[in-house]
N, C-alpha and C positions, 0 to 999 in steps of 0.2 A: 155295557157297551165301550169300547176301548178311544180312548180320548184324541188319539192322533189316527185317521183314520185315509191320511194323504201319503203317497210314496214318492219319490227325493223327487223324480224328471216332472212327473205332473204337477209337483208345488212350484218348482221351481218357471213351470211353463205358465201355472196360475198366477203366479208371482208378476210376472213381466205382465201380463194379460191386467195385473191388478193398478199396475203402474197407470196406464192407459186410463183406467177407471175413472179416477180420480182421488180427492182427499179421502185419508182413513174417517168412516163415520160409527161412533160407537157410543154406547151408554154405560157410564161407571154407575156402577150399583153400591152406592157410599150412603145409603139411609134405607128406612124404610126395615132396618134388618132387628130381628128377634132371636132367643137364646131360651134353653130348656137344660140346667144340670140331669145326665143321668141317662138312659139308655130306653129305649121306648120297649116294651111289651110286641110280639109279633102274631097275627093269626097264625093261623091252623096254614093256610095257603102262603105262609112267608111274608106277611105284607104289614108292617109297623104300623100300629094301633093310633099313633101320634097325628100321621100325614093322611089316618081316614077323619078325623075329627075336623067338624067345621072352627073356621076362627071362632065364633064367637062360643063354641061350645068351649074351648081351651083355651080363652082368653088370659084368665085369671092364672094362669101357669106358666105361659113365657111372659119374660122380660123384653123390654125394647134395649137397642145399644145401635150405636152408631157404627160400628164396624165389627162385623164378626169374628175377632180375633180376642181371645184373655178376657174373659166376662171376670166381671166381679165377684169374690166368696168361693172361689173353684177351692181350696183347702183339701186338696190332694185329690180329686177327683178327675178320672184320666177320659170321662164319658160327656157328652156336648153334643145338642142340636140346635142349628139354626136355619132361620126360616124368613125369605121374603116375598113379596110379590113379584111376580117379573114385568117388565113395565108395558104399556101397550106401543106398537111397532109395527111396520109391513118389514118383514125378512121373510128373503128368500132362502136362507139357507142356515137358520141362526146357530150360534154357537156360544157357549158361555166359555168365558176365558180366565183362570184364574194362576196365578203369580205361582201361589205355593200355597200349602195347605199341610199343619202340624197335626197329625203323621200321614192319619188314613183316612178316607172316604167314602161314603156313599151316597150318592145322589137319587132326589125319590122326588117323581111329579107323578100327578093324580095316583098315586098308591102306588107306584112301578116305579124299582130299580132303573135309572136310566144312565147309569153311571157306576162305575166305582175303581177306586185302586189303594190297593191293599187288598188283604184278607181277615174279616172278620171271625172268630171263632166263637162258641156255641156263648162265653160271657162279654161278648162286646170288644173283646180287649185283640191286639195284632200285632206287628213286628214291625220295625222299621224299614219302608222299601224305597228310601231317596227323596232326594226334593224335588220333582220337577214339576213343570209348568205345566195346567191342567187345560184340556180341551174339550166343555162337552157337549156333546151334540144334542139340539132342542125339539123338537115336534114347531110348525110351521102354527098352530095355534094354539103355541103355550104361552100367547100374551094374555095378559091380566089372572094366572094362577100362580097360587103358590106350589112355592119349589124347596125344598129338606134336604139339610143336611145332615150325616149320620157320621161324627168325627171321634175317632179315638188318638190319644198322646199319652204319654209317660213321659214325654217329655215336657222342659219349662215351660212355651207354649204351647198351646190350645187353641185350633182353629183357622181360618183363611188367614192368609197373611197379603201385602204387598197390594194387587192392584185385582180387584172383581168387575169385569166389562163383558156387556152385549154387544155382537156383532157379528158379521156375517162372516163364514168362514175363511173367504178370502181374504175380506180385510184382515182377520186376526193373522192370516198368512203373511202378508206382508207387512204387518205388527211385529212380528215374530224378526222375519229376516230384516228390517229394521233396527231393530233392539240388539242385533246379532252384529252389524256390521262393525260398531265400535268395538267389541270384546275381541272379532275375528280380527282387525287389522290390528290391536296392540298384542294382544296374542302372538300372532304371526311375524312382526316385529321381534318381540321379546324372545322367541325361539330363533329366531335369524339371531339376534345379540347371543344367545347362548351357543348356537354354532360358531360364531366367530371365534368367539371368545373361547371357547374349546380348543379352534385350533391355534388360537395364541398362545394359549396352556401349553399345546404339546408342543409347541416350538422350543420350550425350555426356559427361556426368559422371561421372568418375571410370570414364572408358573402358576403360583400360588396366588399372585393377585388376579388373572385372570380365570384360574380357575374357581376362584369364589365369586369372580362375576358371571360365567356362566351359571354355577347353581342356584345364583338368585334369578338370574332372567330364565332359569330354566323354570322355576320354582314360581316365581308369581307367572308366566304364560301359560304353567299346563293349570294354575288356579283362575286365572282369566278365562281360559279356552273351556275350564269343565264348566263355566257358569254361562255360557254361550246358549243362548234356546233355540238355536239352531239346531244342537248339537244330537237331539232326540230325534231330530227328523232322520237324521243318522246312521244313528244307534239307539234305540229305544233300551236303554237299560240306563235306565235314572243311578240307579247305586254304583255302577260303575265310575259313572260320571263323579258321582258324589266322592266314591274315595281319591278319583283322580283329584279332585280340588282338594279333599283334605289333603293330601301327602303334598301338594305345593303349598296350601293353606299352612298348613305347620313348616313346612321346612324353609317359608321368608323368616322368620327370625334367626336358625341355623346359618342360612345365607346373608344376612345382614351384620350378625356379628362377627363374621368373617369378613367380609368388606370391611369393616370400620377395626375390623384388628389389622388387616393389610394397611391401611391407610393412618392409622394412628399412632403406631407401632414406633415405640415402645410405650405408650402411655395407657397403663390399665389392661396392659395384656392380658394379665389372669382375669381379669372380668369378663372379659371379652370369650375365653376359651370355655368358662363354664358356662355363662348365658348357653353358646352354641350347642355344648354340649350334654345339657339340661334336656332343649328343647331337641335335639335331637334323639335323647334317650324316651322324649316323653312322645313323639314322632312314632316310634318302633313299637314303645308298650300300648301305644292308643289305638294305631291299625292294627297291630298285629290280634290286641283281646277285642275287638270288632270283627276282625275276619273268622275269628274261632270262637262267636258269638257269646263270650264272657260277660260283655258290655254291647250299647248300641253305640254305633259310628255316630247319631247324633246326639249324644251325651257326651262326647267328647270337644264339641265346641265350643258351651260354657264354661266347660274349665280350662280350656286354650284360651279363649278372650280373655279370662281375667287372668292369666299370668301372662300370655301376649303384651298387655294393658299394662301392667307391672315390666315388663321387661324393656318397652318402649321405653317409659321413664325412667327404667334402669341407666339404659343405652346413654341417656342423654347426661346424665351423670358428670362424665368426662366430655363430656362435649361441651358444656358449659364451663368446666375448668380449664379444659386447654384452648378455647374461643380464640383467648391472643394471641398463642403461642402458633398457631395454624398459619399456613401458605395461604393464598387463593386458589389452587387445587382445590386442597382440602376442604375450606371454607365452602365450595361452591358444593360438594358432595354433602356438606351438612346440612346444608340449605335443600339439597334436594333429599335426602333424609328425613329433614324435619317437614318437608311438603305428605310423601309419601305416607310417617308415621301419623301425620292429620288426619288423610282421608283415610287409612284403616282406623282409627278410635273412632271418625265419624259413623262409618261402615257398621263398626260392632255396636254403636249407640243408636241407630237405626238397625240392626237385626235386634235388639234387646230392648228395643220397643222406649228405648231415654228418648229418641228423637220422633216426629210424623216422619213415615213408610217414605222413601226416594229416591233415584238412583245415584250412587254415590261415585263418581267416576275412578275408582280406585284403580281401576285400568291405566289410565292413562296417568295415574304417581307411579305404579310400579314402570310406566315403559320410560317415564319422565326421570327413574332413579337410575333406570339400564343406562341410558342414553347417558345422563350425565357422566358416571362414573364409566362408560365405555368411551366415552368421547377425552376424558382426562385421561385414561388408561394410555388411550391409540398416542394423545399428545408426549405423555413420558415415555411411551417405546417408541415415538418416531425419535426425541429429545437423544432416545438412550442408542440409537444408533446411528445418529448423529454423531453422539460423542464416540460409539466405536469406530467407524468409520475415520474419524478425527484422530482417534487413536493409533488404528493401523497404519495410516500415512506416517505418524510421527515413529511406528514400529518397524516400517520399512525403511526409512530414512535412518533409525537406531541402525539399521541391520545395514544398509550400506556402509556407514562407517566403521561399524564392529568391521566387516569383512576386509576394507584398508585394514584395521587394527592388526586382524589376523595376519592377512600378510607380511604385514609388516614382522610379526612375533615370528612367522615362518622362517625369515632369512635371517633370523638368528638362530632359529633352534637347533642347527650343527655346532654353532658355538656355542650354546646350553646345554647341549649333547653331552660334551665335552667336561664339562664344568658340574654335568649330574655327574658323571663318573667318578672325575675327581672326589664329590662330596662323597659317592657312595664308601671311596677305599677309604677317606677320612675317619666316616662313622665305624668301619671293621675297624681301622686302628685305636678309635676311642674306645671299642668294645672290649677288646684285647686288653687296653689298658684299664679299666673296670672292672673286668676277670680276675686278674694281677690286684687291682685294691682289693678286692672281695675274698681271692682266697690266703691273702696275708692274715687277714683282718686285726690288724694293729697298729694304730696312726704312731706309732715310733718307726714303722717302715716305710712310711707313705711318702716322706721328702726324699728319698734317695728312690724309689719308683718312679714319682714326677721328674727327679731331674733326668731319669735315661730316656724317660717315654717322652715329654713334652716337643723336643726338637724333631722326633721323627712326625708326630703329630703335626705340627704347628708346620713343615717346611709346604712350599716352599719361601711361606713366611720368614721372615727374622724377626728373632725375637730374645728374650732371657729370661728365667725362670728365678727370681729371688724367693728365700726362705728364711722365716723369721723367728727367733725362739720363744720359747711359751713364756717368758718373762715381758714378752711384747717391746723390746727395746732393742735388740740385735739383729741386727740381718745380714743376710749370706747370700752371696752371687753363688747358684751351685747349678748353673748350667745359662751358656750363651751360643747362638750358631747368627751366623750370617754378620751383619754391619754391628759394630762393637755397641754396647745399648746406652743410655745416656749415664754421664757421670754422678754418682752419689757419694757425698763422705764416707769417709771409711771410719768416722768415730761412732760412738755410740748415737741413735736416731733413732725415734718411736715409729711404730711401721707406717704410721699413718702420715708422717713427713716425707717417708719414700713413698707411698701411691702420690702423693701431692705432687710430688717432684718430676713422676715417671707421666704420670698422666698430665702433657701439655696439649690445650684445646685450641691451640694455634695450630695443632699440627692435623688434619684431620686421618692421613694414613699413619697415625700410630694411637694404640689403644693399651691401657692396663686394664686389665681383670684379676679381682681380689680371687684368692683360693682359699675353702677356709669349711669350718662345719659347724654344728650348732649342737654343745653339749648339752646334756638334759640337765644340767645343773648350774651350769656358771655362762649359758646362753651363747653366745656368739664368740668366736675365739678362730683369728686370720694366723692361717699355716703359712698366708706366703703372696704373694703375686705375678702373673704371668704379665710380661711386657712384648705387644708387639709391632711391629710396623710394616705396611706394604712394600714394594717395589714400586718405583717411579714408573709414570707411563698406566699404570693397571686402570682398566675404566671404574668407574663411580659405580655401575652393576654388579662387578664384580668382588669390586671390594664391600661393596654393603651384602653380598654372599656370603662373601669371606667374613664379617663381621657376623652375620645370623650364625653362622657354622659353628665359629670358636666361641663365642656364648653360647651354645646351647649343649658344646661341651663341657664347657668349665661349671654348666650350672647340672649336668649328670657328676661334674666329679666331686664337686662338692653335695651335692645329694648324696652319693657315696661315701662320702668322707663321713655326714651327719651317720647315716645308717652307720658304720663301723664304731663311732663315738656311743653312739646311742648301744651296741651291743655289747660293748666295755663295760659300761657304765650299768648295763644292765648284769652283766656279771657281779662286778662288784657289789653291786645288793642284794644279789643272793647271796652272800658273806657278811650280810649286816641283819640285825634283829631292829623290824620296823617301830617297835615300841622304846627301845634306850636308847640301838645308833650303838650299841656294843656290836661284837662280832657273835654270829650264833654258833650253832650246832656242828651244822656242816662245816664250818670254819676249824672251826677245835677240833674235826676228826682229820682233817690235813694239816693242819697245823701242829698237832700234836706228835702225829708219825714223822716231822720233819723234824722239831725240837728233838725230839728221843736220838734219832740219828743223830745229827750235830752232835748230841750230850755225849756218846758212847765214842764217838771218832776223835772229839778233841779233850775226851776225859775232863769233864767239867759238869759242875753239878747241877742238878734240877730239880725243881720242887712243883706241887700244884696242888690248891686248895682247891674246895667245894662249900660255898657257903648258900644257905639253907634257909630263907625268912621263918620265923619262929611262929606255929598258930597261926600262918597267913590265911588258911580256907574259911576260919573263924572271923578274922577280921574283916574277910569279903564280904559273909555273910551279914556281917555286923554293919558294917559302914558302907559297901556293895560294890561295885569291881573297878568305876571311876577311882574313887578312894582307894581301891586297892593297885590302880595303875600307878598313881602319884608315888604308891611307898614303893614301887618297883623302879620306878624314875628314876625315886629318891636315891637308893641303895646304889643304882649304876651310879650317879653323877662323884657319889665318894669313892664307890671303887677305880674310876677314874682318877679321884685326885690323892689317893693311897697310894697307887702302883704303878711303874718304871712306865715310861714311852715303850721303853724296852719288853715290855711283859705283855703277855695275851691276853684278856680278858673279853668274857664272852657269857652271854644269859644261853646258861644250859637248858632251860623248858621251864615254864610257871614260873616259880620261885628260886628257882637254884642255879647258883651262879659258878663259874668253873676259871678260874685264872693261873693260867702258866708261868712261872718265873725259869725263865734259862739263865742260866751261873748263878742262882743262890741257892744257900747253903740252907738246911733244917732249919738252924737256928733263926739267919734272915727271914725264912718263908714264915714262923711265928712268931718272930715280932709284927711284922706288918699284918697278920690273921686275927692279931690282937689288936694291934690299934683301929683297924677295922670296924671289930666286934664294939669294942668301947666306941667310938666317933659315933656307931649308929644306935647304939643303946641312949645316949645321950640326947638324941637327936627330938624334938617337941613337932610331932606331924602335924599340918593344917590342912584341910581339905575344900574350899569353897566357904571360908571363915570359920567352918566347923573344929573345933580339936578332934585329933585321932588320937591321943596319948601316944606311948613309946611303942617302942618295935625292941627285936634282938633277932641275932643272927647266932646261930648256931654253924661251925665251922669245922672242917675235917682236912685234916694236911697229909701228904708223902711225900716222902724228900730221896733223891738217889743220889750218890749209893748210900747214905746214911741210914734210910729206914729198911729199903725195902733192898736186894739184889738184880731182880729183874724191872728196867725200868718200863715196861712194855704193863706192868701191873700198878703203874702211879694211879690211872684215876680210879679204878677199882679200888685197889687200897684205901684212897681217900674218902673216898665213900663210905667205906666200911669204920671210917672211923668219924665222921661225919653219922651215921648212925648213933655210934657209942654218944657223941656228942648230945643228939637227943635223946637217948635212953636215958644219961646222967642229969638232968635236967633243964636241960638247954641254953641258951647264951654261953658257950663257952667255945673253948677250941681245943679240937682233939688230935693225937696227932699218930700216924699208923702207927700201930704194936709189931 
């Protein structure tokens, strides 16, 4: 027999008739129950044997229990029977009301099955079909008769749950409608809140906050609506409503974490993110696996309740920690969260039989939490809108003020255009000057270039250009235009003193700019100074424009001069050996050709020496390359001491050195080569406190015109002499043959 045989319209009519009939009279069946583990055998006609036995015959097999739920000694059993005696009474249309059953049930009276929910297989088992309420129609003469309940459950609970009442069908309808009013009202309010919050979220102002509120209100509204008993009178699909309720219930921690994250950020934001992501993953996994039949939907609730309990406690950790720092609005939200959390925990305790059965007002808690958040959020929204309105007024006032300023600026635009044209012309002249300086690539010519270009660049301002000597104690007036420049004593005077006299702070229309460059080795170097003065009557804004223009021009000139100095220094450094500071082979190639040409032109002698440190590779292998570098630098120092400043001393490569002696005959070259060899042989070298022993030099010398006829062979012939010195035992001087 189906448990609900009334259509919705007749139900509503009977409900209003029932209101006029008086209060509900029902009998609670909360005593006189017995249970029996296992499943009854059936007769050939399909009648359970246990229902045919008289109470006296089976008294020893049945055990008394206060309420037909979770008998002791389950030990993994999944089948149980309950029985009780229907009470006496006068009933016109009696029905038995059961709040819920875990999980499927068959009801027998007088050996006949009068009700079934779920499908039992041949082994007495079945699958989860949902948690509906049950209305079991009874015969009018059923009073005083035993009624039997066959139950299967692979869930954590087994048996009837909540309430078991005997009443008239009309009274039951009234009872169901009365119990549903609260949930219908609260779920309706929650869904309305969800809709309004979603609208506010779509306005793109505080969209995340109102989106979280919409999700919470939708989840709580769906959860509460699915638990309304009147739903099954509208759509008799218990499992559909249970899936809806599970979805809303499993979404609650996701929405709560999002709401708290928005209101308590940035405190523990990572914790809230972890919570809502974890529970969202659980929702998808649990509903997905149950939908495809891997797990039962009922089995997902105990796991979720345990996780949710831990989540509620976990979310309270930041709440307690930051309680004193939050404002009144945040505190009100936390209080509403505390109330709702407490109701959820109480409802879980009742669901898992930790507390006696009772109706916990979770719906009102969810509504209270939603209303609290919405109320405070709307207050924030209103305050924000008021602030925006005030800001708009301020912006409008600023726009009006800015319009007046722009009009004043527009009045001066024509005059500014003329100045812009002048600035553009001066920039072109500056670029031309920079181009000329870069083409010359020499600081020696920069003074004359500047003295020619600066008057044109600075007109119509009057001024003068002073150039300082390299010794920085003599100045020279290279150019002046317009009014005569300030008088500066003609005697020798330091450049800084010239600058101090030219820069007169009491004259705002007179300026003095330093012109100089950065030398990579010697630092800042002052080349000169530019003194300028403005015509009388020039407006302050034009005077300021001119000063900025000249400052940028001088900055460009100084940067160009620094670049030229840098390139000159690089060119010089390219001829130097990095280790010894002597000239390198590249310099020797250029210098030797020049000295040969001079020697031939002036018919003066020219000598060339090649020196090589004896056994240097063995020395390096014994003492290391750092010690080898010390030897090379020491020999280089003695080379600089033995030979003249006019001589060209170069490191030819590795441990070889070449010395060009302009105007030195062969005898002079031999004498200095022997002096160098003797000095080096007498050295007592040490490196990092360790004695390195002595070293020696082999030297080859060639002289023109005494030893060779062609001066271009000086280097080759000296190298041959060096080879002979090596072959003859080293530590000696050999002359070209």
